[in-house]
C-alpha angles and dihedrals in degrees: 000000000000091000091054091048091049093052105027107026111135097228127045089239090057092050091048089051088051090052090054090051093048092048091051090052088053135180095292092062099034130021086203094065101084095039089052091052090047091051090053090049092052102038115023113116094217117082093209091054091048091051091048089048091052092054091045091052091054094048094044093049092046090051092048090053092045091049091050091051092047090051089048090235116188090239139006120256115267107253100162092123091055093048091047091049090054091049089047091052091053090052099040099042097063092142095047113070093179093061094042090050092047091051092048091048090048091055087050089052089055089051123182091359087070094054091119086070094054094100093051091046091052091049092049092050091054093048107102094200 
C-alpha cells in the first residue's frame, strides 16, 4: 500500500506521505523499501517529491547499514543502486539545487559507506551551475 502511494499517488503530498511510510517500513522489514525510494527519486515528476525521496534514500540506507552492524551480520546489504541513484541525481539535476542538496545530504547520512561517491560529490560541489 505505501509503495503504491509513494509511486502512484495522485498528488505530490500523497506521494511524499507514501515515501514516509516506505522509509518507516525500512529495509529490514521489506527489501522493496529502498528500491521504491530510489524509483521515486529517479522518476517522480515533482521536484519536491524527488528531493524528499533523496533524503529518504539516505536515511533508509544508513539505517539498513546500522541495523546490519547491530545484528553483527556477516556482510552489509548491497546498496550500490541507491548510492548510484544519489550520485546520478547530483549530476542530472544541475538546475535544481534542492534535489542536488538533498542528494548530497543523503550521501552524508550514509557516511563512510558512501565513500565510493566521494569523487562525484566533490565534482558536484565544484560545479557552479
